[in-house]
A tleap script that builds the chain and sets N, CA, C and O, in Angstrom:
source leaprc.protein.ff14SB
mol = sequence {
  NMET GLU ILE LEU ARG GLY ILE VAL VAL LEU
  ILE HIE LEU VAL GLY PHE ALA ILE LEU PHE
  GLY SER TRP VAL VAL GLU VAL VAL SER ARG
  ARG ARG SER LEU THR ARG LEU MET ALA TRP
  GLY LEU THR ILE ALA GLY ALA ALA GLY LEU
  ILE LEU ALA ALA PRO TRP GLY LEU THR GLU
  PRO LEU ASN TYR ILE LYS LEU GLY THR LYS
  LEU LEU ILE LEU VAL VAL ILE GLY ALA VAL
  LEU GLY ILE GLY LEU ALA ARG GLN ARG ARG
  THR GLY LYS VAL PRO PRO VAL LEU PHE TRP
  LEU VAL GLY ILE LEU THR LEU THR ASN ALA
  THR ILE ALA LEU LEU TRP CASN
}
set mol.1.N position { 113.911 -8.275 -197.867 }
set mol.1.CA position { 112.230 -8.296 -197.856 }
set mol.1.C position { 112.049 -9.863 -198.280 }
set mol.1.O position { 110.912 -10.329 -198.200 }
set mol.2.N position { 113.029 -10.628 -198.690 }
set mol.2.CA position { 113.017 -11.742 -199.326 }
set mol.2.C position { 112.637 -12.878 -198.098 }
set mol.2.O position { 111.700 -13.671 -198.009 }
set mol.3.N position { 113.758 -12.600 -197.223 }
set mol.3.CA position { 113.838 -13.366 -196.119 }
set mol.3.C position { 112.487 -12.945 -195.286 }
set mol.3.O position { 111.856 -13.806 -194.672 }
set mol.4.N position { 112.059 -11.496 -195.301 }
set mol.4.CA position { 110.895 -11.361 -194.252 }
set mol.4.C position { 109.839 -12.045 -194.709 }
set mol.4.O position { 109.092 -12.590 -193.896 }
set mol.5.N position { 109.601 -12.132 -196.063 }
set mol.5.CA position { 108.584 -12.963 -196.966 }
set mol.5.C position { 108.521 -14.484 -196.497 }
set mol.5.O position { 107.569 -15.042 -195.950 }
set mol.6.N position { 109.798 -15.042 -196.849 }
set mol.6.CA position { 110.101 -16.280 -196.469 }
set mol.6.C position { 109.881 -16.734 -195.134 }
set mol.6.O position { 109.635 -17.930 -194.984 }
set mol.7.N position { 109.940 -15.772 -193.858 }
set mol.7.CA position { 109.618 -16.131 -192.665 }
set mol.7.C position { 108.053 -16.021 -192.308 }
set mol.7.O position { 107.483 -16.820 -191.566 }
set mol.8.N position { 107.397 -14.858 -192.971 }
set mol.8.CA position { 105.722 -15.147 -192.748 }
set mol.8.C position { 105.464 -16.179 -193.756 }
set mol.8.O position { 104.297 -16.514 -193.548 }
set mol.9.N position { 105.948 -16.902 -194.790 }
set mol.9.CA position { 105.667 -18.262 -195.397 }
set mol.9.C position { 105.382 -19.250 -194.286 }
set mol.9.O position { 104.332 -19.756 -193.890 }
set mol.10.N position { 106.777 -19.379 -193.867 }
set mol.10.CA position { 107.188 -20.461 -192.914 }
set mol.10.C position { 106.152 -20.291 -191.752 }
set mol.10.O position { 105.539 -21.314 -191.445 }
set mol.11.N position { 105.837 -19.008 -190.982 }
set mol.11.CA position { 104.758 -19.115 -189.991 }
set mol.11.C position { 103.402 -19.655 -190.661 }
set mol.11.O position { 102.769 -20.472 -189.992 }
set mol.12.N position { 102.963 -19.332 -191.742 }
set mol.12.CA position { 101.743 -19.398 -192.509 }
set mol.12.C position { 101.865 -21.097 -192.635 }
set mol.12.O position { 100.889 -21.753 -192.272 }
set mol.13.N position { 103.037 -21.779 -193.137 }
set mol.13.CA position { 102.639 -22.953 -193.044 }
set mol.13.C position { 102.744 -23.911 -191.716 }
set mol.13.O position { 102.236 -25.022 -191.561 }
set mol.14.N position { 103.457 -23.242 -190.909 }
set mol.14.CA position { 103.186 -23.942 -189.166 }
set mol.14.C position { 101.986 -23.927 -188.929 }
set mol.14.O position { 101.507 -25.005 -188.577 }
set mol.15.N position { 100.972 -22.617 -189.035 }
set mol.15.CA position { 99.634 -22.611 -188.564 }
set mol.15.C position { 99.058 -23.385 -189.415 }
set mol.15.O position { 98.106 -23.955 -188.880 }
set mol.16.N position { 99.214 -23.702 -190.625 }
set mol.16.CA position { 98.552 -24.831 -191.394 }
set mol.16.C position { 98.758 -26.304 -190.607 }
set mol.16.O position { 97.851 -27.086 -190.322 }
set mol.17.N position { 100.189 -26.473 -190.333 }
set mol.17.CA position { 100.307 -27.415 -189.878 }
set mol.17.C position { 99.584 -28.253 -188.545 }
set mol.17.O position { 99.220 -29.422 -188.419 }
set mol.18.N position { 99.560 -27.084 -187.634 }
set mol.18.CA position { 98.947 -26.936 -186.655 }
set mol.18.C position { 97.802 -27.384 -186.427 }
set mol.18.O position { 97.438 -28.113 -185.504 }
set mol.19.N position { 96.975 -26.769 -187.624 }
set mol.19.CA position { 95.412 -26.916 -187.384 }
set mol.19.C position { 95.012 -28.064 -188.386 }
set mol.19.O position { 93.922 -28.597 -188.181 }
set mol.20.N position { 95.770 -28.507 -189.447 }
set mol.20.CA position { 95.581 -29.814 -189.862 }
set mol.20.C position { 96.249 -31.560 -189.090 }
set mol.20.O position { 95.933 -32.745 -189.194 }
set mol.21.N position { 97.168 -30.852 -188.433 }
set mol.21.CA position { 98.204 -32.116 -187.861 }
set mol.21.C position { 97.385 -32.539 -186.561 }
set mol.21.O position { 97.223 -33.729 -186.290 }
set mol.22.N position { 96.821 -31.405 -185.684 }
set mol.22.CA position { 95.688 -31.744 -184.828 }
set mol.22.C position { 94.707 -32.222 -185.153 }
set mol.22.O position { 94.313 -33.141 -184.435 }
set mol.23.N position { 93.766 -31.804 -186.488 }
set mol.23.CA position { 92.407 -32.733 -186.858 }
set mol.23.C position { 93.231 -34.155 -187.063 }
set mol.23.O position { 92.829 -35.017 -186.282 }
set mol.24.N position { 94.154 -34.530 -187.826 }
set mol.24.CA position { 94.568 -35.563 -188.052 }
set mol.24.C position { 94.568 -36.675 -186.739 }
set mol.24.O position { 93.951 -37.739 -186.681 }
set mol.25.N position { 95.478 -36.057 -185.699 }
set mol.25.CA position { 95.333 -36.447 -184.568 }
set mol.25.C position { 93.817 -37.170 -184.021 }
set mol.25.O position { 93.625 -38.325 -183.641 }
set mol.26.N position { 93.086 -36.309 -184.113 }
set mol.26.CA position { 91.662 -36.534 -183.743 }
set mol.26.C position { 91.339 -37.763 -184.453 }
set mol.26.O position { 90.987 -38.869 -184.044 }
set mol.27.N position { 91.544 -37.295 -185.616 }
set mol.27.CA position { 91.062 -39.009 -186.320 }
set mol.27.C position { 91.718 -40.029 -186.051 }
set mol.27.O position { 91.131 -40.977 -185.528 }
set mol.28.N position { 93.272 -40.114 -186.371 }
set mol.28.CA position { 93.817 -41.498 -185.829 }
set mol.28.C position { 93.238 -41.736 -184.416 }
set mol.28.O position { 92.797 -42.869 -184.221 }
set mol.29.N position { 93.168 -40.842 -183.394 }
set mol.29.CA position { 92.874 -41.139 -182.000 }
set mol.29.C position { 91.418 -41.733 -181.682 }
set mol.29.O position { 91.085 -42.183 -180.586 }
set mol.30.N position { 90.517 -41.650 -182.948 }
set mol.30.CA position { 89.006 -41.804 -183.187 }
set mol.30.C position { 88.399 -41.075 -181.910 }
set mol.30.O position { 87.569 -41.538 -181.128 }
set mol.31.N position { 89.006 -39.829 -181.880 }
set mol.31.CA position { 88.060 -39.033 -180.649 }
set mol.31.C position { 87.126 -38.144 -181.235 }
set mol.31.O position { 86.334 -37.625 -180.449 }
set mol.32.N position { 87.022 -37.804 -182.612 }
set mol.32.CA position { 86.569 -36.939 -183.268 }
set mol.32.C position { 85.786 -35.521 -182.471 }
set mol.32.O position { 84.602 -35.189 -182.534 }
set mol.33.N position { 86.680 -35.003 -181.885 }
set mol.33.CA position { 86.592 -33.615 -181.230 }
set mol.33.C position { 87.193 -32.876 -181.894 }
set mol.33.O position { 88.094 -33.314 -182.610 }
set mol.34.N position { 86.842 -31.336 -181.863 }
set mol.34.CA position { 87.456 -30.125 -182.152 }
set mol.34.C position { 88.412 -29.868 -181.124 }
set mol.34.O position { 88.313 -30.502 -180.074 }
set mol.35.N position { 89.549 -28.822 -181.312 }
set mol.35.CA position { 90.270 -28.597 -180.247 }
set mol.35.C position { 90.926 -26.913 -180.071 }
set mol.35.O position { 91.410 -26.396 -181.078 }
set mol.36.N position { 90.909 -26.368 -179.154 }
set mol.36.CA position { 91.440 -25.067 -178.948 }
set mol.36.C position { 92.675 -25.111 -180.132 }
set mol.36.O position { 92.823 -24.075 -180.780 }
set mol.37.N position { 93.359 -25.999 -180.368 }
set mol.37.CA position { 94.629 -25.976 -180.953 }
set mol.37.C position { 94.761 -25.659 -182.475 }
set mol.37.O position { 95.585 -25.132 -183.224 }
set mol.38.N position { 93.186 -26.411 -182.573 }
set mol.38.CA position { 92.600 -26.076 -183.946 }
set mol.38.C position { 92.320 -24.760 -184.262 }
set mol.38.O position { 92.394 -24.203 -185.358 }
set mol.39.N position { 91.981 -24.310 -183.153 }
set mol.39.CA position { 91.554 -22.906 -183.663 }
set mol.39.C position { 92.657 -21.983 -183.760 }
set mol.39.O position { 92.687 -21.093 -184.610 }
set mol.40.N position { 93.876 -22.243 -182.614 }
set mol.40.CA position { 94.927 -21.567 -182.817 }
set mol.40.C position { 95.932 -21.506 -184.210 }
set mol.40.O position { 96.584 -20.587 -184.706 }
set mol.41.N position { 95.708 -23.101 -184.635 }
set mol.41.CA position { 96.326 -23.015 -186.082 }
set mol.41.C position { 95.920 -22.333 -187.086 }
set mol.41.O position { 96.659 -21.899 -187.969 }
set mol.42.N position { 94.109 -22.117 -186.992 }
set mol.42.CA position { 93.503 -21.530 -187.936 }
set mol.42.C position { 94.086 -19.815 -187.843 }
set mol.42.O position { 94.277 -19.103 -188.829 }
set mol.43.N position { 94.252 -19.492 -186.706 }
set mol.43.CA position { 94.226 -17.889 -186.440 }
set mol.43.C position { 95.800 -17.672 -187.022 }
set mol.43.O position { 95.990 -16.858 -187.926 }
set mol.44.N position { 96.692 -18.296 -186.560 }
set mol.44.CA position { 98.164 -18.251 -187.275 }
set mol.44.C position { 97.949 -18.213 -188.820 }
set mol.44.O position { 98.314 -17.221 -189.450 }
set mol.45.N position { 97.491 -19.046 -189.305 }
set mol.45.CA position { 97.520 -19.526 -190.919 }
set mol.45.C position { 96.907 -17.878 -191.302 }
set mol.45.O position { 97.638 -17.074 -191.881 }
set mol.46.N position { 95.515 -17.535 -190.900 }
set mol.46.CA position { 95.029 -16.849 -191.443 }
set mol.46.C position { 95.645 -15.419 -191.310 }
set mol.46.O position { 95.644 -14.712 -192.318 }
set mol.47.N position { 96.180 -14.929 -190.121 }
set mol.47.CA position { 97.129 -14.029 -189.925 }
set mol.47.C position { 98.160 -13.544 -190.733 }
set mol.47.O position { 98.445 -12.415 -191.133 }
set mol.48.N position { 98.817 -15.018 -190.934 }
set mol.48.CA position { 99.997 -15.000 -191.928 }
set mol.48.C position { 99.411 -15.035 -193.373 }
set mol.48.O position { 99.986 -14.199 -194.069 }
set mol.49.N position { 98.782 -15.493 -193.818 }
set mol.49.CA position { 98.157 -15.537 -195.053 }
set mol.49.C position { 97.499 -13.995 -195.289 }
set mol.49.O position { 97.479 -13.552 -196.437 }
set mol.50.N position { 97.018 -13.278 -194.290 }
set mol.50.CA position { 96.658 -12.115 -194.815 }
set mol.50.C position { 98.025 -11.227 -195.141 }
set mol.50.O position { 98.167 -10.568 -196.171 }
set mol.51.N position { 99.023 -11.331 -194.053 }
set mol.51.CA position { 100.100 -10.479 -194.672 }
set mol.51.C position { 100.639 -10.837 -195.946 }
set mol.51.O position { 101.101 -10.051 -196.773 }
set mol.52.N position { 100.539 -12.185 -196.054 }
set mol.52.CA position { 101.010 -12.585 -197.337 }
set mol.52.C position { 100.694 -12.029 -198.546 }
set mol.52.O position { 101.405 -11.956 -199.549 }
set mol.53.N position { 99.146 -11.495 -198.313 }
set mol.53.CA position { 98.197 -11.357 -199.346 }
set mol.53.C position { 98.457 -9.611 -199.861 }
set mol.53.O position { 98.065 -8.955 -200.826 }
set mol.54.N position { 99.258 -9.333 -198.749 }
set mol.54.CA position { 99.847 -7.675 -199.550 }
set mol.54.C position { 101.079 -7.954 -200.432 }
set mol.54.O position { 101.969 -8.798 -200.328 }
set mol.55.N position { 100.809 -6.799 -201.500 }
set mol.55.CA position { 101.745 -7.213 -202.521 }
set mol.55.C position { 103.379 -6.255 -202.273 }
set mol.55.O position { 103.706 -5.308 -202.988 }
set mol.56.N position { 103.995 -6.654 -201.407 }
set mol.56.CA position { 105.256 -6.211 -200.585 }
set mol.56.C position { 106.267 -7.086 -201.194 }
set mol.56.O position { 106.362 -8.255 -200.823 }
set mol.57.N position { 107.189 -6.493 -202.297 }
set mol.57.CA position { 108.386 -6.843 -202.793 }
set mol.57.C position { 108.309 -8.053 -203.693 }
set mol.57.O position { 109.207 -8.893 -203.758 }
set mol.58.N position { 107.133 -8.097 -204.415 }
set mol.58.CA position { 106.911 -8.936 -205.742 }
set mol.58.C position { 106.969 -8.352 -206.943 }
set mol.58.O position { 106.494 -7.233 -207.138 }
set mol.59.N position { 107.506 -8.992 -207.781 }
set mol.59.CA position { 107.573 -8.698 -209.452 }
set mol.59.C position { 106.561 -8.670 -210.219 }
set mol.59.O position { 106.216 -7.965 -211.167 }
set mol.60.N position { 105.957 -9.903 -209.443 }
set mol.60.CA position { 104.914 -10.528 -210.482 }
set mol.60.C position { 103.723 -10.036 -209.654 }
set mol.60.O position { 103.888 -9.761 -208.466 }
set mol.61.N position { 102.342 -9.897 -210.337 }
set mol.61.CA position { 100.968 -9.473 -209.647 }
set mol.61.C position { 100.553 -10.525 -208.734 }
set mol.61.O position { 100.935 -11.651 -209.055 }
set mol.62.N position { 99.919 -10.436 -207.760 }
set mol.62.CA position { 99.223 -11.550 -207.094 }
set mol.62.C position { 98.116 -12.042 -207.777 }
set mol.62.O position { 97.643 -11.320 -208.654 }
set mol.63.N position { 97.573 -13.191 -207.541 }
set mol.63.CA position { 96.327 -13.426 -207.964 }
set mol.63.C position { 95.093 -13.574 -207.033 }
set mol.63.O position { 94.990 -14.476 -206.201 }
set mol.64.N position { 94.183 -12.622 -207.245 }
set mol.64.CA position { 93.508 -11.759 -205.896 }
set mol.64.C position { 92.345 -13.155 -206.227 }
set mol.64.O position { 92.226 -13.849 -205.218 }
set mol.65.N position { 91.683 -13.551 -207.172 }
set mol.65.CA position { 90.902 -14.500 -207.285 }
set mol.65.C position { 91.173 -15.511 -206.345 }
set mol.65.O position { 90.261 -15.779 -205.563 }
set mol.66.N position { 92.322 -16.182 -206.246 }
set mol.66.CA position { 92.785 -17.141 -205.577 }
set mol.66.C position { 93.035 -16.834 -204.206 }
set mol.66.O position { 92.927 -17.735 -203.374 }
set mol.67.N position { 93.340 -15.739 -203.883 }
set mol.67.CA position { 93.479 -15.412 -202.591 }
set mol.67.C position { 92.274 -14.845 -201.863 }
set mol.67.O position { 92.114 -14.813 -200.643 }
set mol.68.N position { 91.411 -14.383 -202.849 }
set mol.68.CA position { 90.026 -14.755 -202.151 }
set mol.68.C position { 89.101 -15.527 -201.936 }
set mol.68.O position { 88.075 -15.202 -201.339 }
set mol.69.N position { 89.386 -16.875 -202.484 }
set mol.69.CA position { 89.073 -18.089 -202.814 }
set mol.69.C position { 89.280 -18.672 -201.480 }
set mol.69.O position { 88.359 -18.934 -200.707 }
set mol.70.N position { 90.466 -18.856 -201.256 }
set mol.70.CA position { 91.293 -18.921 -199.760 }
set mol.70.C position { 90.902 -18.404 -198.758 }
set mol.70.O position { 90.754 -19.091 -197.747 }
set mol.71.N position { 90.635 -17.090 -198.760 }
set mol.71.CA position { 90.167 -15.993 -197.356 }
set mol.71.C position { 88.655 -16.937 -197.387 }
set mol.71.O position { 88.658 -17.802 -196.511 }
set mol.72.N position { 87.650 -16.915 -198.065 }
set mol.72.CA position { 86.466 -17.658 -198.040 }
set mol.72.C position { 86.471 -18.845 -197.403 }
set mol.72.O position { 85.832 -19.167 -196.401 }
set mol.73.N position { 87.431 -19.641 -198.215 }
set mol.73.CA position { 87.304 -21.056 -197.168 }
set mol.73.C position { 87.840 -20.772 -196.128 }
set mol.73.O position { 87.203 -21.428 -195.304 }
set mol.74.N position { 88.881 -20.021 -195.406 }
set mol.74.CA position { 89.171 -19.730 -194.493 }
set mol.74.C position { 88.039 -19.573 -193.141 }
set mol.74.O position { 87.879 -20.308 -192.167 }
set mol.75.N position { 87.409 -18.404 -193.507 }
set mol.75.CA position { 86.218 -18.018 -192.933 }
set mol.75.C position { 85.266 -18.945 -192.642 }
set mol.75.O position { 84.586 -18.960 -191.616 }
set mol.76.N position { 85.200 -19.995 -193.865 }
set mol.76.CA position { 84.094 -20.846 -193.610 }
set mol.76.C position { 84.504 -22.090 -192.338 }
set mol.76.O position { 83.675 -22.533 -191.543 }
set mol.77.N position { 85.775 -22.441 -192.383 }
set mol.77.CA position { 86.544 -23.091 -191.413 }
set mol.77.C position { 86.387 -22.494 -189.944 }
set mol.77.O position { 86.122 -23.174 -188.953 }
set mol.78.N position { 86.558 -21.337 -189.957 }
set mol.78.CA position { 86.611 -20.716 -188.515 }
set mol.78.C position { 85.256 -20.517 -188.402 }
set mol.78.O position { 85.083 -19.851 -187.382 }
set mol.79.N position { 83.976 -20.813 -189.056 }
set mol.79.CA position { 82.676 -20.532 -188.642 }
set mol.79.C position { 82.023 -22.008 -188.567 }
set mol.79.O position { 80.857 -22.150 -188.198 }
set mol.80.N position { 82.762 -22.992 -188.902 }
set mol.80.CA position { 82.596 -24.408 -188.715 }
set mol.80.C position { 83.335 -24.845 -187.333 }
set mol.80.O position { 82.862 -25.662 -186.543 }
set mol.81.N position { 84.569 -24.168 -187.171 }
set mol.81.CA position { 85.295 -24.482 -185.633 }
set mol.81.C position { 84.517 -24.053 -184.624 }
set mol.81.O position { 84.394 -24.620 -183.538 }
set mol.82.N position { 83.782 -22.666 -185.101 }
set mol.82.CA position { 83.156 -22.026 -183.886 }
set mol.82.C position { 81.915 -22.530 -183.386 }
set mol.82.O position { 81.498 -22.515 -182.227 }
set mol.83.N position { 81.345 -23.013 -184.501 }
set mol.83.CA position { 79.661 -23.526 -184.217 }
set mol.83.C position { 80.106 -25.102 -183.497 }
set mol.83.O position { 79.407 -25.575 -182.601 }
set mol.84.N position { 81.394 -25.852 -184.034 }
set mol.84.CA position { 81.127 -27.322 -183.361 }
set mol.84.C position { 81.997 -27.184 -181.961 }
set mol.84.O position { 81.944 -28.152 -181.202 }
set mol.85.N position { 82.806 -26.025 -181.565 }
set mol.85.CA position { 83.497 -26.323 -180.385 }
set mol.85.C position { 82.168 -25.660 -179.681 }
set mol.85.O position { 82.121 -25.952 -178.486 }
set mol.86.N position { 81.249 -24.968 -180.057 }
set mol.86.CA position { 80.211 -24.341 -179.004 }
set mol.86.C position { 79.132 -25.743 -178.922 }
set mol.86.O position { 78.396 -25.934 -177.954 }
set mol.87.N position { 79.177 -26.373 -179.749 }
set mol.87.CA position { 78.325 -27.472 -180.024 }
set mol.87.C position { 78.778 -28.419 -178.349 }
set mol.87.O position { 78.221 -28.756 -177.304 }
set mol.88.N position { 80.243 -28.515 -179.064 }
set mol.88.CA position { 81.027 -29.297 -178.403 }
set mol.88.C position { 80.959 -29.035 -176.491 }
set mol.88.O position { 80.851 -29.866 -175.589 }
set mol.89.N position { 81.078 -27.522 -176.450 }
set mol.89.CA position { 81.054 -27.738 -174.957 }
set mol.89.C position { 79.555 -28.068 -174.565 }
set mol.89.O position { 79.307 -28.850 -173.647 }
set mol.90.N position { 78.591 -27.453 -175.284 }
set mol.90.CA position { 77.046 -27.542 -175.029 }
set mol.90.C position { 76.387 -29.085 -174.462 }
set mol.90.O position { 75.616 -29.306 -173.528 }
set mol.91.N position { 77.118 -30.129 -175.562 }
set mol.91.CA position { 76.564 -31.462 -175.579 }
set mol.91.C position { 77.662 -32.463 -175.217 }
set mol.91.O position { 77.589 -33.554 -174.652 }
set mol.92.N position { 78.710 -31.772 -175.712 }
set mol.92.CA position { 79.840 -32.965 -175.014 }
set mol.92.C position { 80.573 -33.557 -176.607 }
set mol.92.O position { 81.779 -33.769 -176.733 }
set mol.93.N position { 79.798 -33.700 -177.447 }
set mol.93.CA position { 79.878 -33.978 -179.056 }
set mol.93.C position { 79.816 -32.941 -180.084 }
set mol.93.O position { 79.239 -31.864 -179.937 }
set mol.94.N position { 80.401 -33.299 -181.068 }
set mol.94.CA position { 80.813 -32.630 -182.274 }
set mol.94.C position { 79.969 -33.221 -183.319 }
set mol.94.O position { 80.197 -34.413 -183.529 }
set mol.95.N position { 78.847 -32.552 -184.181 }
set mol.95.CA position { 78.490 -33.361 -184.983 }
set mol.95.C position { 79.357 -33.751 -186.539 }
set mol.95.O position { 80.011 -32.934 -187.189 }
set mol.96.N position { 79.151 -35.174 -186.882 }
set mol.96.CA position { 80.243 -35.578 -187.680 }
set mol.96.C position { 80.427 -34.757 -188.420 }
set mol.96.O position { 81.590 -34.355 -188.471 }
set mol.97.N position { 79.388 -34.093 -189.365 }
set mol.97.CA position { 79.695 -33.493 -190.436 }
set mol.97.C position { 80.473 -32.185 -190.156 }
set mol.97.O position { 81.106 -31.770 -191.128 }
set mol.98.N position { 80.546 -31.515 -189.119 }
set mol.98.CA position { 81.476 -29.999 -188.858 }
set mol.98.C position { 82.887 -30.972 -188.444 }
set mol.98.O position { 83.963 -30.693 -188.974 }
set mol.99.N position { 82.824 -31.648 -187.866 }
set mol.99.CA position { 84.352 -32.369 -187.805 }
set mol.99.C position { 84.895 -32.743 -189.138 }
set mol.99.O position { 86.096 -32.570 -189.347 }
set mol.100.N position { 84.348 -33.095 -189.792 }
set mol.100.CA position { 84.999 -33.745 -191.221 }
set mol.100.C position { 85.196 -32.434 -191.896 }
set mol.100.O position { 86.326 -32.050 -192.197 }
set mol.101.N position { 83.984 -31.647 -192.173 }
set mol.101.CA position { 84.400 -30.149 -192.727 }
set mol.101.C position { 85.548 -29.697 -192.451 }
set mol.101.O position { 86.282 -29.389 -193.390 }
set mol.102.N position { 85.986 -29.548 -191.140 }
set mol.102.CA position { 87.060 -28.968 -190.617 }
set mol.102.C position { 88.467 -29.634 -191.644 }
set mol.102.O position { 89.137 -28.989 -192.451 }
set mol.103.N position { 88.558 -30.581 -191.410 }
set mol.103.CA position { 89.660 -31.390 -192.143 }
set mol.103.C position { 89.280 -31.347 -194.054 }
set mol.103.O position { 90.160 -31.043 -194.859 }
set mol.104.N position { 88.418 -31.563 -194.310 }
set mol.104.CA position { 88.195 -31.111 -195.737 }
set mol.104.C position { 88.458 -29.835 -196.287 }
set mol.104.O position { 89.122 -29.647 -197.307 }
set mol.105.N position { 87.964 -29.022 -195.642 }
set mol.105.CA position { 88.043 -27.751 -195.981 }
set mol.105.C position { 89.500 -27.154 -196.118 }
set mol.105.O position { 90.029 -26.483 -197.004 }
set mol.106.N position { 89.970 -27.669 -194.862 }
set mol.106.CA position { 91.839 -27.043 -194.664 }
set mol.106.C position { 92.603 -28.098 -195.977 }
set mol.106.O position { 93.415 -27.668 -196.797 }
set mol.107.N position { 92.212 -29.225 -195.924 }
set mol.107.CA position { 92.909 -29.943 -197.090 }
set mol.107.C position { 92.509 -29.244 -198.487 }
set mol.107.O position { 93.372 -29.080 -199.350 }
set mol.108.N position { 91.223 -28.851 -198.677 }
set mol.108.CA position { 90.894 -28.075 -199.853 }
set mol.108.C position { 91.703 -27.161 -199.782 }
set mol.108.O position { 92.537 -27.362 -200.665 }
set mol.109.N position { 91.986 -26.075 -199.118 }
set mol.109.CA position { 92.823 -24.724 -198.927 }
set mol.109.C position { 93.975 -25.182 -199.373 }
set mol.109.O position { 94.271 -24.805 -200.507 }
set mol.110.N position { 94.885 -26.038 -198.709 }
set mol.110.CA position { 96.206 -26.473 -199.258 }
set mol.110.C position { 96.600 -26.972 -200.531 }
set mol.110.O position { 97.713 -26.814 -201.032 }
set mol.111.N position { 95.564 -27.629 -201.072 }
set mol.111.CA position { 95.322 -28.074 -202.518 }
set mol.111.C position { 95.222 -26.798 -203.339 }
set mol.111.O position { 95.897 -26.777 -204.369 }
set mol.112.N position { 94.326 -25.495 -202.982 }
set mol.112.CA position { 94.083 -24.657 -203.916 }
set mol.112.C position { 95.354 -24.041 -203.745 }
set mol.112.O position { 95.633 -23.359 -204.731 }
set mol.113.N position { 96.197 -24.026 -202.894 }
set mol.113.CA position { 97.403 -22.701 -202.604 }
set mol.113.C position { 98.708 -23.718 -203.644 }
set mol.113.O position { 99.692 -23.179 -204.149 }
set mol.114.N position { 98.495 -24.732 -203.726 }
set mol.114.CA position { 99.466 -25.672 -204.174 }
set mol.114.C position { 99.619 -25.882 -205.745 }
set mol.114.O position { 100.652 -26.036 -206.397 }
set mol.115.N position { 98.448 -25.847 -206.117 }
set mol.115.CA position { 97.683 -26.617 -207.513 }
set mol.115.C position { 97.263 -25.155 -208.443 }
set mol.115.O position { 97.721 -25.004 -209.576 }
set mol.116.N position { 96.459 -24.260 -207.886 }
set mol.116.CA position { 95.901 -23.205 -208.699 }
set mol.116.C position { 97.127 -22.206 -209.004 }
set mol.116.O position { 97.632 -21.685 -208.009 }
set mol.117.N position { 97.568 -21.938 -210.034 }
set mol.117.CA position { 98.845 -20.818 -210.509 }
set mol.117.C position { 97.840 -19.637 -210.982 }
set mol.117.O position { 98.293 -18.580 -211.422 }
savepdb mol mol.pdb
quit
């Protein structure tokens, strides 16, 4: 059971890396656009996160307030990505606030995961 949980944690981290990494690539290249790869990263991280939220094979109780906060931020990132991608398709540009929110919220979610005990 521990190996399976470790595999799901790895998948969750890969999803985060895809989302945040593709956002950083856009920042560095000064394109400031949202990509489908960001949406895929969000989907992978979210699905794996929901699987990790199940209390399978753990001896200590889960922190459901932390998990709920992370889920709320994930939903907000999804909404911002959806709105930003739709505007980008329509006008060819993403409003800067939406672009920066994706990165800030993604980093906030990772920070909560690491620092909130």
